[in-house]
NUROFI-209168 format. One line per 8 residues: number of its first residue (from 0); for each residue x, y, z of N, C-alpha, C. Coordinates in Angstrom, 1 decimal, decimal comma, always signed. Layout:
BEGIN
NUM	X:Y:Z:X:Y:Z:X:Y:Z ~ ...
END
This chain:
BEGIN
0	+102,1:+119,8:+15,2:+103,0:+119,4:+16,3:+103,9:+120,7:+16,8 ~ +103,9:+120,9:+18,0:+104,8:+121,9:+18,6:+106,2:+121,5:+18,6 ~ +107,1:+122,4:+18,4:+108,6:+122,2:+18,3:+109,0:+122,3:+19,8 ~ +109,8:+121,4:+20,2:+110,4:+121,6:+21,6:+111,3:+122,5:+21,5 ~ +111,5:+123,4:+22,8:+112,4:+124,3:+22,9:+113,1:+123,9:+24,3 ~ +114,4:+123,8:+24,3:+115,1:+123,4:+25,4:+115,9:+124,7:+25,9 ~ +115,6:+124,9:+27,3:+116,4:+126,1:+27,9:+117,5:+125,5:+28,8 ~ +118,5:+126,0:+28,5:+119,8:+125,6:+29,3:+119,8:+126,4:+30,6
8	+120,6:+125,9:+31,5:+120,7:+126,6:+32,8:+121,3:+127,9:+32,5 ~ +122,2:+128,0:+31,5:+123,1:+129,4:+31,3:+122,0:+130,4:+30,8 ~ +121,1:+129,9:+29,8:+120,2:+130,8:+29,2:+119,1:+131,2:+30,3 ~ +118,7:+130,3:+31,3:+117,7:+130,7:+32,2:+118,4:+131,7:+33,2 ~ +119,6:+131,4:+33,7:+120,4:+132,4:+34,5:+120,5:+133,8:+33,9 ~ +120,9:+133,8:+32,6:+121,0:+135,1:+32,0:+119,8:+135,9:+31,9 ~ +118,6:+135,2:+31,5:+117,3:+135,8:+31,5:+116,9:+136,4:+32,9 ~ +117,2:+135,7:+33,9:+116,9:+136,2:+35,2:+117,8:+137,3:+35,6
16	+119,1:+137,3:+35,2:+120,0:+138,5:+35,4:+119,4:+139,8:+34,7 ~ +119,0:+139,6:+33,5:+118,5:+140,7:+32,8:+117,2:+141,2:+33,3 ~ +116,2:+140,2:+33,8:+115,1:+140,8:+34,4:+115,4:+141,4:+35,7 ~ +116,4:+141,1:+36,5:+116,7:+141,8:+37,6:+117,3:+143,2:+37,4 ~ +118,1:+143,3:+36,3:+118,6:+144,5:+35,9:+117,6:+145,5:+35,6 ~ +116,6:+145,0:+34,8:+115,5:+145,9:+34,4:+114,6:+146,4:+35,5 ~ +114,4:+145,5:+36,5:+113,6:+145,9:+37,8:+114,5:+146,9:+38,6 ~ +115,7:+146,6:+38,6:+116,6:+147,8:+39,4:+116,6:+148,9:+38,7
24	+116,6:+149,0:+37,4:+116,7:+150,3:+36,5:+115,4:+151,2:+36,9 ~ +114,2:+150,3:+37,0:+112,9:+150,9:+37,2:+112,7:+151,6:+38,5 ~ +113,7:+151,2:+39,6:+113,4:+151,7:+40,9:+113,3:+153,2:+41,0 ~ +114,2:+153,9:+40,5:+114,1:+155,3:+40,5:+112,8:+155,9:+40,1 ~ +112,3:+155,5:+39,0:+111,0:+155,9:+38,6:+110,0:+155,5:+39,5 ~ +109,9:+154,3:+39,9:+108,8:+153,8:+41,0:+108,9:+154,4:+42,3 ~ +110,0:+154,9:+42,7:+110,2:+155,6:+44,0:+110,3:+157,1:+43,9 ~ +110,0:+157,5:+42,7:+110,2:+159,0:+42,6:+111,5:+159,6:+42,9
32	+112,5:+158,8:+42,8:+113,9:+159,3:+43,1:+114,3:+159,4:+44,7 ~ +113,3:+158,9:+45,5:+113,6:+159,0:+47,0:+113,7:+157,5:+47,5 ~ +114,6:+157,3:+48,4:+114,6:+156,0:+49,1:+115,1:+155,0:+48,1 ~ +115,8:+155,4:+47,2:+116,4:+154,4:+46,2:+117,6:+153,6:+46,8 ~ +117,9:+152,5:+46,2:+119,1:+151,8:+46,6:+120,5:+152,3:+46,1 ~ +121,4:+152,4:+47,0:+122,7:+152,7:+46,5:+123,6:+151,4:+46,3 ~ +123,9:+151,3:+45,1:+124,6:+149,9:+44,7:+126,1:+150,1:+44,8 ~ +126,8:+149,0:+45,0:+126,3:+147,7:+45,2:+126,1:+147,4:+46,7
40	+126,0:+148,3:+47,5:+125,9:+148,0:+48,9:+124,5:+147,7:+49,3 ~ +123,5:+148,2:+48,5:+122,1:+148,0:+48,9:+121,5:+148,8:+50,1 ~ +122,1:+149,8:+50,3:+121,8:+150,7:+51,4:+120,8:+151,9:+50,8 ~ +119,9:+152,4:+51,5:+119,2:+153,5:+51,0:+119,9:+154,7:+50,9 ~ +119,9:+155,4:+49,8:+120,5:+156,8:+49,5:+119,9:+157,8:+50,2 ~ +118,8:+157,8:+50,8:+118,1:+158,9:+51,5:+118,5:+158,7:+53,0 ~ +118,0:+157,6:+53,7:+118,1:+157,4:+55,0:+119,3:+156,6:+55,5 ~ +120,0:+155,8:+54,8:+121,1:+155,1:+55,0:+120,8:+153,7:+55,7
48	+119,5:+153,3:+55,8:+119,2:+152,0:+56,2:+119,4:+151,0:+55,1 ~ +119,3:+149,7:+55,5:+119,4:+148,6:+54,5:+118,2:+148,8:+53,6 ~ +118,4:+148,6:+52,2:+117,3:+148,8:+51,3:+116,7:+147,4:+51,1 ~ +115,3:+147,4:+51,0:+114,3:+148,4:+51,0:+114,0:+148,8:+52,4 ~ +114,2:+150,1:+52,7:+114,0:+150,7:+54,0:+112,4:+150,9:+54,1 ~ +112,0:+151,1:+55,3:+110,5:+151,2:+55,5:+109,8:+152,2:+54,5 ~ +110,3:+153,4:+54,4:+109,7:+154,2:+53,3:+109,7:+153,7:+51,9 ~ +110,7:+153,0:+51,5:+110,7:+152,5:+50,2:+109,6:+151,2:+50,1
56	+109,5:+150,6:+51,1:+108,5:+149,6:+51,2:+107,0:+150,2:+51,2 ~ +106,9:+151,3:+51,8:+105,5:+152,0:+51,7:+105,3:+152,5:+50,3 ~ +106,3:+153,1:+49,7:+106,2:+153,6:+48,4:+105,9:+152,6:+47,4 ~ +106,6:+151,4:+47,4:+106,3:+150,3:+46,5:+105,0:+149,7:+46,8 ~ +104,6:+149,6:+48,0:+103,3:+149,2:+48,3:+102,2:+149,9:+47,7 ~ +102,3:+151,4:+47,8:+101,3:+152,2:+47,2:+101,4:+152,1:+45,7 ~ +102,4:+152,0:+45,2:+102,6:+152,0:+43,6:+101,9:+150,7:+43,1 ~ +101,9:+149,6:+43,9:+101,4:+148,4:+43,4:+99,9:+148,2:+44,0
64	+99,5:+149,1:+44,9:+98,1:+149,0:+45,4:+97,8:+147,6:+45,9 ~ +96,7:+147,0:+45,5:+96,2:+145,8:+45,9:+97,0:+144,6:+45,2 ~ +97,8:+144,8:+44,2:+98,4:+143,8:+43,4:+99,7:+143,4:+44,3 ~ +99,5:+142,5:+45,3:+100,5:+141,9:+46,1:+101,5:+141,0:+45,3 ~ +100,7:+140,2:+44,4:+101,4:+139,2:+43,6:+102,3:+139,8:+42,6 ~ +101,9:+141,0:+42,0:+102,9:+141,8:+41,1:+103,9:+142,4:+41,8 ~ +103,7:+142,9:+43,1:+104,9:+143,4:+43,9:+105,8:+142,4:+44,3 ~ +105,3:+141,2:+44,8:+106,2:+140,1:+45,0:+107,1:+139,7:+43,9
72	+106,4:+139,6:+42,7:+107,2:+139,2:+41,5:+108,3:+140,3:+41,2 ~ +107,9:+141,7:+41,4:+108,9:+142,6:+41,2:+110,1:+142,6:+42,2 ~ +109,8:+142,4:+43,5:+110,7:+142,3:+44,5:+111,6:+141,0:+44,3 ~ +111,0:+140,0:+43,8:+111,8:+138,8:+43,5:+112,8:+139,1:+42,4 ~ +112,5:+140,0:+41,4:+113,5:+140,2:+40,3:+114,6:+141,2:+41,0 ~ +114,2:+142,0:+41,9:+115,1:+143,0:+42,5:+116,0:+142,1:+43,4 ~ +115,5:+141,1:+44,2:+116,3:+140,2:+45,0:+117,2:+139,5:+44,1 ~ +116,9:+139,0:+42,9:+117,8:+138,3:+42,1:+119,0:+139,0:+41,7
80	+118,7:+140,3:+41,5:+119,9:+141,3:+41,3:+120,8:+141,7:+42,3 ~ +120,1:+141,7:+43,6:+120,8:+142,1:+44,7:+121,8:+140,8:+45,4 ~ +121,3:+139,6:+45,0:+122,1:+138,5:+45,5:+123,5:+138,4:+45,0 ~ +123,7:+139,1:+43,8:+125,0:+139,2:+43,1:+125,9:+140,0:+43,8 ~ +125,4:+141,1:+44,5:+126,1:+142,1:+45,2:+126,4:+141,9:+46,7 ~ +125,4:+141,2:+47,3:+125,4:+141,0:+48,8:+126,2:+139,7:+49,1 ~ +126,6:+139,8:+50,4:+127,4:+138,6:+50,9:+126,2:+137,4:+51,0 ~ +126,7:+136,2:+50,9:+126,0:+135,0:+50,9:+125,4:+134,9:+52,4
88	+124,2:+134,5:+52,5:+123,6:+134,1:+53,9:+122,8:+132,8:+53,7 ~ +123,0:+132,1:+54,8:+122,3:+130,8:+54,9:+121,0:+130,8:+55,6 ~ +120,6:+131,8:+56,2:+119,4:+131,8:+57,0:+118,3:+132,5:+56,4 ~ +118,4:+132,8:+55,1:+117,2:+133,4:+54,5:+117,1:+134,9:+54,8 ~ +118,1:+135,5:+55,2:+118,0:+137,0:+55,7:+117,8:+137,9:+54,4 ~ +118,6:+137,6:+53,4:+118,4:+138,5:+52,2:+117,0:+138,3:+51,5 ~ +116,5:+137,1:+51,5:+115,2:+136,8:+50,9:+114,0:+137,5:+51,9 ~ +114,2:+137,5:+53,1:+113,4:+138,2:+54,0:+113,3:+139,7:+53,9
96	+114,7:+140,2:+53,7:+114,8:+141,7:+53,5:+114,1:+142,1:+52,2 ~ +114,2:+141,4:+51,2:+113,8:+141,9:+49,7:+112,3:+141,4:+49,4 ~ +111,8:+140,3:+50,0:+110,5:+139,7:+49,5:+109,6:+139,5:+50,5 ~ +110,0:+138,9:+51,6:+108,9:+138,4:+52,6:+108,0:+139,6:+53,2 ~ +108,5:+140,8:+53,2:+107,7:+141,8:+53,7:+106,5:+142,1:+52,9 ~ +106,6:+141,6:+51,6:+105,4:+142,1:+50,7:+104,1:+141,3:+51,4 ~ +104,1:+140,3:+52,0:+102,9:+139,6:+52,4:+101,8:+140,6:+52,9
END
């Protein structure tokens, strides 16, 4: 018989926060130090555009190749980290900025 494990909301939120921090920490390596986000504003440190800027999107797409699901999951983790720093929006603007471009 399998033991039941109960996950509390607090544990789940903490796990998502840690996952987001790891994803953000890996950005410098994934982007070769170029077009990385300037935190906590989430602007590009190279071109000054909102991050992920077009060059960062291209670099991330190239890094993941045909693995769009992996890229979407990675950007979802980055999004989870970013929402803690960015102003609240109700129209999905932040989600569109970080995740929907992956399609």
